N, C-alpha and C positions, 0 to 999 in steps of 0.2 A: 642561797639553793643548791644542793650537789648535784650534778650531774647527773644521778639516775632519776632524781626526784624530777629533774627537767624532761628527759625521758620519756618516763612514766606521764607525764604531762602533756608534752606532745601527742602520744599516741592515745593519750583518751583525746585531744583534741581532734586529730584525725577520724577517731571511730566518731564522734556527733557530728563533726563537719560533714562525712561521707551519706551519713543517713538523715542530715537536714531535709535534702530535695527532696526527700520521699516521705517523708512526713508533714512539709509546712506545702500547702498550698499556693501561697504567697510568690510571685516573682520574685527572685532573690533577695527573699527576705522582708522588701519593705515593699512591695507594688502591689497590685490592688488584689483583691480577695477572688478566688476563683472557685469555682463547684470540682474542677477538675485543670491539671494541669499537666500540656501533651509531653511526651516522653524526650523530645528533643529538649524542652527548657529545661528539665530535671538534668538532662546530661551535660549541657553548659553548664548549670549551677555547679553542681562535680567538678569541674575540667575550670571556674572559678573557685572554688575552694580548694581543690588542690593547690593553686598556686598562695592562695591565703594561709593555708599549712605550710605552705614548703618555705614562705617568707619570715614566716614566726620562728620556724626552726631553725633558719638563716640566722635570726636575730636571738635568737638561745645561744648559735654557736660561737658569732661575733661576739655576745658576750662574755663568753667563756675562753677565751682566745681568737687563736688565726682560725682563718675559715679554710678549709681544706677544699682544694679546687677537686670539682667531680666531673668525670665525664660521662656521655649517654645513658650507658650501662644504671649508673643511678638515678637516673630519672623515670626509666623504663620501670626495674623493681621498684621501687615508690609508688608510679604512678599504677602499678600492678597491685599493689597493698591497699594502696589506697580505696582501688573498683572494690579490691577482696572484704576490704570495712564496708564499703556499703552495699555488701550482699544484703544482710538483713530488714534491712529498708527496703529493697527492692521489690523480694520476699513479700515483705505486708503490702505493700503497695501492688504488685502487680500479680503475686499467685495462689495470696492467702485467698479463697472461697469464703464468702461472707453470704450468709441468710441474708435477704432482702425483707 
């Protein structure tokens, strides 16, 4: 698999993982079904999924060659990008007005 394909798949995985907490009512994807999940649970799931996607990215980088050391700036930027990717799910869950 080429590097550009790996990057595209990682970005697609990040997009899906960032929106899963907002479209799923189960806690951590395997917990009991709920009518409504509090925002705090969704944010904790978002944090866990950020680290899961980061681990996949680290594994892909390790598979492709030497892992480059990263500073705090890298984690701030990728965390901000992950939160930005979660925006469609947040809008769907909390900002869209639905008719009852």
